[in-house]
C-alpha positions as CSV (number, residue, x, y, z in Angstrom):
1,K,308.7,-27.2,249.5
2,I,307.8,-25.4,246.0
3,S,309.4,-27.3,243.2
4,P,311.6,-25.8,241.0
5,D,309.1,-25.5,238.1
6,L,306.5,-23.9,240.1
7,R,309.3,-21.4,241.1
8,A,310.2,-20.6,237.8
9,L,306.9,-20.0,237.0
10,E,306.4,-17.6,240.0
11,I,309.3,-15.8,238.6
12,V,308.1,-15.3,235.0
13,L,304.6,-14.1,236.1
14,D,306.0,-12.0,238.7
15,A,308.4,-9.9,236.0
16,M,305.0,-9.3,234.0
17,N,302.7,-6.3,234.4
18,D,299.2,-6.9,235.4
19,R,297.7,-6.5,231.7
20,E,300.6,-8.9,230.0
21,R,299.5,-11.4,232.9
22,A,295.7,-11.2,232.3
23,V,296.3,-11.4,228.5
24,L,298.7,-14.8,228.7
25,E,296.3,-16.3,231.4
26,M,293.0,-15.7,229.2
27,K,294.7,-16.5,225.8
28,M,297.0,-19.6,226.9
29,V,295.2,-20.9,230.2
30,D,292.0,-20.0,230.2
31,E,291.9,-20.4,225.8
32,F,289.6,-17.4,225.3
33,S,289.1,-16.3,221.7
34,W,290.7,-12.7,221.0
35,A,286.9,-11.5,221.3
36,E,286.4,-12.9,224.6
37,V,289.8,-11.6,225.9
38,L,288.8,-8.1,224.3
39,G,285.7,-7.9,225.7
40,E,287.4,-8.7,229.3
41,M,290.3,-6.3,229.0
42,N,288.5,-3.5,227.9
43,K,285.6,-4.2,230.8
44,S,288.8,-4.7,233.4
45,Y,290.6,-1.7,232.1
46,N,288.0,0.7,231.0
47,N,290.0,0.8,227.8
48,S,289.4,0.4,224.0
49,Y,292.1,-2.3,223.2
50,S,292.2,-3.9,219.7
51,K,293.1,-7.3,218.8
52,R,296.7,-5.9,217.7
53,S,297.3,-4.2,221.0
54,L,296.8,-7.2,223.0
55,Q,298.7,-9.2,220.7
56,R,301.6,-7.3,221.3
57,L,300.8,-7.6,225.2
58,L,301.1,-11.4,224.8
59,D,304.0,-11.1,222.5
60,R,305.8,-9.3,225.1
61,A,304.7,-11.5,228.3
62,V,305.9,-14.5,226.2
63,D,309.3,-12.6,225.0
64,K,309.7,-12.1,229.0
65,A,309.2,-15.6,229.9
66,Y,311.7,-16.8,227.4
67,E,314.4,-14.5,228.5
68,I,313.9,-15.4,232.2
69,I,313.8,-19.2,231.3
70,K,317.3,-18.8,229.1
């Protein structure tokens, strides 16, 4: 049986897109520096992100989490 906390986390993560989830995981779980996040995201998504664009992704992911938890 899945605990309510784990179920809530699953719902929150499911509401995020892949990039939001990746940035959230790297910054908040793995505690990567912004330089490490930039390197991983640019490599994984063949893009040239800036710290500012990744901060917006993280902010959006956290906002989604708060909305769901309310």
